[in-house]
C-alpha positions as CSV (number, residue, x, y, z in Angstrom):
1,M,65.6,-87.2,-85.6
2,P,66.2,-89.8,-82.9
3,E,66.8,-93.4,-84.1
4,I,63.8,-95.6,-84.0
5,I,64.5,-99.2,-83.0
6,V,61.6,-101.6,-83.2
7,A,61.4,-105.0,-81.5
8,F,59.4,-107.7,-83.2
9,Q,58.9,-111.4,-82.6
10,G,60.6,-113.7,-85.1
11,E,63.6,-113.9,-87.4
12,P,64.7,-111.3,-90.0
13,G,62.2,-111.4,-92.8
14,A,59.2,-112.2,-90.6
15,Y,55.8,-110.7,-91.4
16,S,56.2,-108.7,-88.1
17,E,59.3,-107.1,-89.5
18,L,57.5,-106.3,-92.8
19,A,54.8,-104.7,-90.7
20,A,57.4,-102.6,-88.8
21,F,58.8,-101.2,-92.0
22,E,55.4,-100.5,-93.4
23,H,54.3,-98.7,-90.2
24,F,57.4,-96.8,-89.2
25,G,59.2,-96.4,-92.6
26,P,62.3,-97.8,-94.2
27,E,64.8,-95.9,-92.0
28,I,64.2,-97.8,-88.8
29,V,66.4,-100.4,-87.1
30,T,64.7,-103.7,-86.3
31,L,65.4,-105.9,-83.3
32,P,64.4,-109.6,-83.8
33,C,63.2,-111.3,-80.7
34,E,62.8,-115.0,-80.1
35,S,59.4,-114.7,-78.3
36,F,56.7,-112.2,-77.5
37,D,58.0,-112.2,-73.9
38,H,61.5,-111.1,-75.1
39,A,60.1,-108.3,-77.2
40,Y,58.2,-106.9,-74.2
41,E,61.3,-107.2,-72.1
42,A,63.5,-105.5,-74.7
43,L,61.2,-102.5,-74.7
44,Q,60.8,-102.4,-70.9
45,Q,64.6,-102.5,-70.5
46,G,65.3,-99.8,-73.1
47,D,66.9,-102.0,-75.7
48,C,64.5,-100.4,-78.3
49,T,62.2,-97.5,-78.6
50,H,59.2,-99.4,-79.8
51,A,57.7,-102.9,-80.1
52,L,55.3,-103.9,-82.8
53,L,53.4,-107.0,-81.9
54,P,50.4,-108.9,-83.4
55,F,47.2,-108.9,-81.4
56,E,44.6,-110.2,-83.9
57,N,44.3,-112.0,-87.2
58,S,41.2,-111.7,-89.3
59,L,41.1,-115.5,-89.9
60,A,42.7,-117.1,-86.8
61,G,41.4,-114.6,-84.2
62,S,43.2,-113.0,-81.2
63,I,46.8,-113.7,-80.1
64,H,45.9,-114.2,-76.5
65,R,49.5,-114.2,-75.3
66,N,50.0,-110.6,-76.2
67,Y,46.8,-109.6,-74.4
68,D,48.1,-111.3,-71.3
69,L,51.6,-109.8,-71.6
70,I,50.5,-106.2,-72.1
71,L,48.8,-106.3,-68.7
72,R,52.0,-107.3,-67.0
73,H,54.1,-104.4,-68.4
74,D,53.9,-100.7,-67.9
75,L,53.8,-99.9,-71.6
76,H,51.4,-97.8,-73.8
77,I,49.8,-98.4,-77.1
78,V,50.7,-95.5,-79.5
79,G,49.6,-96.9,-82.9
80,E,48.1,-99.7,-84.9
81,H,48.9,-101.3,-88.3
82,H,46.9,-103.7,-90.4
83,L,49.1,-106.0,-92.5
84,R,47.7,-107.7,-95.5
85,V,49.2,-111.2,-95.1
86,S,50.2,-112.4,-98.6
87,H,52.0,-115.7,-98.6
88,C,54.7,-116.4,-101.1
89,L,56.3,-119.7,-102.1
90,L,60.1,-119.1,-102.0
91,G,62.7,-121.4,-103.6
92,L,66.4,-121.3,-104.5
93,P,67.3,-119.0,-107.4
94,G,66.9,-120.8,-110.7
95,T,64.4,-123.3,-109.3
96,S,61.1,-123.7,-111.1
97,L,57.7,-124.2,-109.5
98,G,57.4,-127.6,-111.0
99,N,60.5,-128.8,-109.2
100,I,59.1,-128.1,-105.7
101,R,58.0,-131.2,-103.7
102,R,57.9,-129.8,-100.1
103,A,56.8,-126.5,-98.6
104,H,58.2,-125.6,-95.2
105,S,56.5,-123.0,-92.9
106,H,54.7,-122.2,-89.7
107,P,51.6,-124.5,-89.3
108,Q,49.2,-121.6,-89.5
109,A,50.7,-120.4,-92.8
110,L,50.5,-124.0,-94.1
111,A,46.9,-124.2,-93.1
112,Q,46.1,-121.0,-94.8
113,C,47.6,-122.3,-98.1
114,E,46.2,-125.9,-97.8
115,H,44.1,-126.0,-100.9
116,N,46.6,-124.3,-103.2
117,L,49.4,-126.5,-102.0
118,A,47.2,-129.6,-102.7
119,R,46.4,-128.3,-106.1
120,L,50.1,-128.0,-106.9
121,G,50.9,-131.4,-105.4
122,I,53.3,-130.0,-102.8
123,Q,53.7,-131.7,-99.4
124,R,53.4,-129.5,-96.3
125,V,56.1,-129.6,-93.6
126,A,55.7,-127.7,-90.4
127,E,58.5,-125.5,-89.0
128,K,58.9,-123.0,-86.2
129,D,58.1,-119.9,-88.2
130,T,57.9,-118.5,-91.7
131,A,61.1,-116.5,-91.9
132,G,63.0,-119.3,-90.2
133,S,61.7,-121.7,-92.9
134,A,63.1,-119.4,-95.6
135,R,66.5,-119.4,-93.9
136,L,66.4,-123.2,-93.7
137,V,65.7,-123.5,-97.5
138,K,68.6,-121.3,-98.2
139,E,70.9,-123.3,-95.9
140,W,69.7,-126.7,-97.2
141,N,70.3,-125.7,-100.9
142,D,67.7,-128.2,-101.9
143,P,66.0,-127.4,-105.2
144,Q,62.9,-129.4,-104.2
145,A,62.4,-127.5,-101.0
146,A,60.5,-124.2,-100.7
147,A,59.3,-122.0,-97.9
148,I,56.0,-120.1,-97.4
149,A,57.0,-116.7,-96.2
150,S,56.9,-113.0,-97.0
151,T,58.4,-110.9,-99.8
152,R,60.7,-109.5,-97.1
153,A,62.0,-113.0,-96.4
154,A,62.7,-113.5,-100.1
155,E,64.8,-110.3,-100.0
156,V,66.6,-111.1,-96.8
157,Y,67.6,-114.7,-97.7
158,Q,68.0,-114.0,-101.5
159,L,65.3,-116.5,-102.5
160,E,63.2,-116.5,-105.6
161,I,59.4,-115.9,-105.4
162,L,57.9,-118.9,-107.3
163,H,54.3,-118.2,-106.5
164,E,52.6,-115.1,-105.0
165,N,49.3,-114.9,-103.2
166,L,49.4,-118.6,-102.3
167,E,46.8,-118.2,-99.5
168,D,43.4,-119.7,-100.0
169,N,41.6,-116.7,-98.6
170,P,42.8,-113.3,-99.7
171,H,41.0,-111.5,-96.8
172,N,43.9,-112.3,-94.4
173,Y,45.0,-109.4,-92.2
174,T,46.9,-109.1,-89.0
175,R,46.4,-106.2,-86.6
176,F,49.6,-105.1,-85.0
177,L,49.9,-102.6,-82.1
178,A,52.9,-100.3,-81.6
179,L,54.0,-100.0,-77.9
180,T,56.3,-97.6,-76.2
181,K,57.2,-96.7,-72.6
182,T,55.5,-93.3,-72.8
183,P,51.9,-92.5,-73.9
184,L,51.2,-90.6,-77.1
185,T,50.4,-86.9,-76.5
186,V,48.1,-85.0,-78.9
187,A,47.2,-81.3,-79.0
188,D,43.5,-81.8,-79.7
189,P,42.1,-85.1,-78.5
190,E,38.5,-84.2,-79.4
191,N,39.2,-83.8,-83.1
192,G,40.9,-86.5,-85.0
193,D,40.4,-90.2,-85.8
194,Y,41.5,-92.0,-82.7
195,K,41.0,-95.3,-81.1
196,T,41.4,-96.1,-77.4
197,S,42.2,-99.5,-75.7
198,V,41.2,-100.2,-72.1
199,V,41.1,-103.2,-69.8
200,F,38.9,-103.6,-66.8
201,S,37.5,-106.2,-64.4
202,L,34.1,-106.3,-62.7
203,K,32.6,-107.8,-59.6
204,N,30.5,-110.7,-60.7
205,T,27.0,-109.5,-60.1
206,P,23.8,-109.8,-62.3
207,G,23.9,-107.4,-65.2
208,V,27.2,-105.8,-64.4
209,L,28.7,-106.4,-67.9
210,F,25.6,-104.9,-69.4
211,K,26.0,-101.8,-67.2
212,A,29.7,-101.5,-68.0
213,L,29.1,-101.5,-71.7
214,S,26.2,-99.2,-71.4
215,V,28.5,-96.4,-70.4
216,F,29.7,-96.3,-74.0
217,A,26.2,-96.9,-75.6
218,L,24.6,-94.1,-73.7
219,R,27.2,-91.7,-75.2
220,D,27.1,-93.1,-78.8
221,I,30.7,-94.3,-78.5
222,D,31.4,-97.0,-81.0
223,L,33.0,-100.2,-79.6
224,T,35.3,-101.8,-82.2
225,K,36.4,-104.9,-80.2
226,I,35.8,-106.7,-76.9
227,E,37.9,-109.6,-75.6
228,S,37.8,-111.4,-72.3
229,R,40.7,-113.2,-70.7
230,P,40.8,-115.2,-67.5
231,I,42.4,-113.7,-64.4
232,Q,45.2,-115.9,-63.3
233,G,44.7,-117.3,-59.8
234,Q,41.0,-116.3,-59.8
235,P,39.0,-119.1,-61.4
236,W,36.0,-117.9,-63.5
237,E,37.0,-114.2,-63.1
238,Y,37.8,-112.2,-66.2
239,M,39.6,-109.2,-67.6
240,F,37.7,-107.4,-70.3
241,Y,39.7,-105.7,-73.1
242,V,37.7,-103.1,-75.0
243,D,38.6,-100.9,-78.0
244,F,36.5,-97.9,-78.8
245,A,36.5,-95.0,-81.2
246,G,37.7,-91.8,-79.7
247,H,40.5,-90.4,-77.5
248,H,40.3,-91.1,-73.8
249,Q,40.9,-87.3,-73.1
250,A,38.0,-86.2,-75.3
251,P,35.3,-85.0,-72.9
252,N,32.6,-87.6,-74.0
253,C,35.1,-90.5,-73.7
254,T,36.4,-89.1,-70.3
255,R,32.9,-89.1,-68.9
256,A,32.3,-92.7,-70.1
257,L,35.5,-93.9,-68.5
258,D,34.7,-92.0,-65.2
259,H,31.3,-93.8,-65.3
260,L,33.0,-97.2,-65.9
261,A,35.4,-96.5,-63.0
262,E,32.4,-96.4,-60.7
263,L,31.5,-100.0,-61.7
264,A,34.9,-101.5,-62.3
265,V,37.1,-103.2,-59.7
266,Y,40.1,-102.5,-61.9
267,L,40.5,-100.1,-64.9
268,R,43.5,-99.2,-67.0
269,V,43.8,-97.1,-70.2
270,L,46.3,-99.0,-72.4
271,G,46.5,-96.1,-74.9
272,S,44.9,-93.7,-77.3
273,Y,46.3,-93.7,-80.8
274,P,45.5,-92.8,-84.4
275,R,43.0,-95.3,-85.9
276,Y,44.3,-97.3,-88.9
277,R,42.0,-97.1,-91.9
278,W,42.4,-100.1,-94.3
279,R,40.9,-100.8,-97.7
280,E,39.1,-104.0,-98.5
281,V,40.7,-106.3,-101.0
282,G,38.8,-107.1,-104.2
């Protein structure tokens, strides 16, 4: 079996790396990248076979940078993964929870644990990212410092989990998309649980967005997400990103996209891929 190399944004131990192992399996090789841009470039240049990048969080919303970047690259979505984000408080081995005075992490992770940290009397200190905070705690060797990061980060940096499920809201999920240089091929696109992602732009005329979305409604195609992003260099013009249930090569979906192409100035299928089914917590 060919080696699977997966690029992700962040340091070893990041939530994105955890998602990569959950999605692809434990035998993969991961490629940490400093930024989303670098992850896209690594895949485009052939330094890896896949990239797994976050596109949406159930609490914080869409990661707009990745919507913009996917439009600039000739890549295809071949899968999706929903990661349950469970924040852990990590300290040096032998340290007790009562010794911790400061929690270091990415600002978003700190905000998601705000009430529990206040209850514990722990000061919040913002850092660049979660896994990097775990690395810093290991390097500082300070028994009063802790990091908010993943169980994977605890393993990578040999830290002790002092408190699990530190987040204030347990319904915290991040949706990742798996990208490759070639589209996913399936034998029977009409049967199976698939999702398709497309992006299109429209000429700004009255009712045109209604007409564009109607091509799906008329065929009972379920839209699972719609996102708009400004077109650079064209003030007040927008790209529309739409996810819908079904494979773009299934006849009903093909007819919908053919209809949409008659209305759209620009239309691109970003990929059809197996739909991720997740279970509600609680």
